[in-house]
C-alpha positions, 0 to 999 in steps of 0.5 A, spaced: 631 709 067 632 707 060 639 705 059 645 701 062 649 702 066 647 707 071 651 711 075 649 712 082 648 719 084 653 722 089 651 723 096 646 716 096 651 711 098 656 712 104 663 709 106 663 703 110 656 700 108 653 694 106 648 694 101 644 690 096 640 692 090 635 689 084 631 691 079 624 691 075 623 692 068 616 696 066 612 696 059 605 698 057 603 692 061 606 693 068 612 692 072 616 685 071 617 681 078 624 683 082 630 681 079 636 677 082 639 681 088 646 683 088 650 685 095 656 689 095 660 693 101 663 700 101 670 701 102 673 708 100 681 708 099 684 715 101 691 717 101 694 715 107 696 719 113 704 720 114 708 715 118 711 718 125 718 718 125 721 715 132 729 715 131 734 716 130 734 724 132 730 730 136 725 734 132 729 740 134 736 741 130 742 740 131 739 733 134 743 728 138 750 725 136 750 718 134 756 714 133 754 710 127 754 712 120 749 706 118 744 707 123 737 704 123 731 709 121 725 707 125 718 709 125 710 708 126 707 705 121 701 708 117 695 705 116 693 703 109 700 704 106 703 700 102 710 702 102 714 708 104 719 713 101 725 716 105 729 722 105 735 724 108 739 731 107 745 734 109 746 741 113 743 746 110 738 740 109 733 741 103 731 738 097 738 740 094 742 736 099 739 729 099 744 724 100 739 718 101 732 718 098 729 710 097 722 710 094 719 703 096 721 701 103 717 696 106 716 695 114 717 700 120 725 700 120 730 701 115 738 700 116 741 706 112 746 703 107 754 704 108 757 710 105 751 714 105 753 718 111 759 721 113 762 723 120 761 729 123 756 732 119 749 734 120 743 730 118 735 730 118 730 726 115 723 725 113 718 720 110 712 719 106 707 714 105 704 711 099 698 707 097 694 706 090 691 713 091 697 716 092 702 719 097 701 722 103 703 728 106 711 729 109 712 726 115 715 729 122 722 731 121 728 729 126 735 731 126 741 728 128 749 728 127 754 723 126 760 723 131 764 716 130 768 714 136 775 711 133 780 707 136 785 712 138 792 712 135 798 709 140 801 714 144 809 716 142 813 714 148 819 719 149 824 717 155 827 714 158 831 709 153 832 709 145 829 705 139 835 700 139 837 696 144 840 695 149 839 702 150 842 707 155 844 706 162 840 709 167 842 711 174 835 710 177 831 704 179 824 709 179 825 712 172 819 716 170 816 714 164 814 720 159 810 720 152 806 724 148 799 723 149 794 720 144 788 724 142 782 721 144 785 717 149 781 716 156 787 712 159 793 708 157 797 701 159 804 700 160 808 694 159 815 694 161 819 687 160 826 684 162 830 681 158 829 677 153 823 681 153 816 679 151 809 677 154 813 672 158 817 677 161 813 682 163 814 686 170 810 692 170 803 692 166 798 697 169 792 698 165 789 704 167 794 710 167 791 717 166 797 722 167 804 723 163 809 722 166 808 716 170 814 714 176 815 707 176 814 704 183 820 702 187 821 695 187 819 693 180 826 694 177 832 691 179 840 693 178 844 691 172 838 689 168 836 690 161 828 693 160 824 695 154 817 699 155 811 701 150 804 703 151 797 703 148 792 708 149 784 706 150 778 710 149 770 707 148 772 704 142 778 700 144 785 700 145 790 702 140 796 698 137 802 698 141 806 704 141 813 705 139 818 701 144 824 704 147 830 700 151 834 702 157 839 698 162 839 699 169 847 700 172 848 703 179 842 703 182 841 710 185 845 715 183 851 717 187 849 724 187 841 727 185 842 734 183 836 739 184 835 747 184 831 752 189 826 757 185 822 763 187 819 769 183 825 771 182 826 766 176 820 768 173 817 763 168 820 757 168 821 751 163 821 745 167 822 740 162 829 744 160 830 743 167 829 736 167 833 735 161 839 738 164 839 733 169 836 736 175 830 732 179 828 736 184 826 743 186 824 747 192 819 753 191 819 758 195 811 758 198 811 764 203 815 769 208 813 772 214 806 771 217 799 773 215 799 780 218 799 785 212 803 786 208 802 778 207 807 775 203 806 769 198 810 768 192 806 769 185 809 763 182 808 758 187 802 755 184 805 755 177 812 752 179 809 746 183 804 744 178 809 745 172 815 742 176 811 736 178 808 735 171 815 735 168 817 729 172 821 733 177 820 732 185 817 738 188 817 741 195 815 748 198 820 752 203 818 758 207 823 764 208 823 766 215 824 772 219 825 771 226 827 777 228 820 780 227 815 775 227 813 769 232 815 762 229 807 760 230 804 765 226 809 764 220 808 757 221 801 757 220 802 762 214 806 757 211 801 752 212 795 756 209 799 757 202 803 750 201 798 745 205 796 742 199 803 740 197 805 737 204 802 730 202 805 724 199 808 725 192 812 731 194 818 733 198 818 735 205 817 742 207 823 747 208 825 752 213 829 757 210 834 761 214 838 766 210 840 773 211 836 778 208 839 785 207 833 788 203 829 787 210 835 788 214 834 781 217 839 778 219 837 771 224 844 770 228 842 777 231 837 773 236 843 769 239 844 762 238 839 760 244 833 765 242 834 763 234 834 755 236 828 755 240 825 759 234 826 754 230 824 748 234 818 752 235 816 753 228 818 746 226 814 743 231 808 747 229 809 744 222 810 737 224 804 737 229 799 740 223 802 735 218 806 729 221 812 731 217 819 733 219 821 739 216 828 740 213 832 746 215 835 750 209 841 755 211 846 759 208 853 758 210 
């Protein structure tokens, strides 16, 4: 070689090896002694591999729902990387929809700053690793959605009571509390306090009420007292603020007369809230008539009336229309039990045997005679009582 410096040709050295080198000089008289020796190692820096994303998200869209707008992104580090770049894009994704794109992130986790993500949106994210040679390929991509559970709004309490004290007088010590449900609530807490009101005078405070309306149990309220009540709604995020407050007074204990109605398919669709607001507090709904020998008679509106009436705060009961002249009492009782059995439980009125004339079927029970009709009735009632443990009621026309 004649010149300095001198480039080692490609293919001579290998990566991750140790080497030493020295030289000799030459002229017409010959070669010099060997020069001093230098040592070196080869370690070639290449573009790093992309990191592996871990969470949040899955590799299939739209991905899981997360309940935070500031998630912590986590990944496995890339060997030889100096730092990373992150890209989060919003649906429909891609470079035109990037919402967060920091270019110099260190470590293996990174919290997304506040105000970047929005609730009820779909996102995907990926990364690249960087060193002195350049950027890696893009990593795997993860998808996720945001769905923030927030504390619910308070319910709106409806009745009984008014928003100004002392409120109206009510004639029952077991009123039915009604309210407008709060969206997103799992359950409710109720607080009834006695005058002079407040936390020190609470007389009823259930913490996990699921359904509206809610009857106040017997023994909680007293006659001739002033009360107020309000509520809170609850979900996984916590308790709502306190609802509006209603005031009422008790006067006279139980009413001197409670009014009710009986209904069947002849009434068609019934607005049970309107019935309740008209002052009625109980109803008997026809369940069945005759026995189970075809044609089988079941009232088409029975289930609807029982469920909707109960939901409106009515006390509901089931009745059976009897045909003593034509069928035996035991088969009629079993037919009734098969139809109405789900409602012959606590929280509903006692079962009823309805004895009336029915010209349409040429049915006049009195034609059996006093003794035969009495025996028929006793057998029907005993069959129902033996099956349910409940003494039925007799309902008849005059």
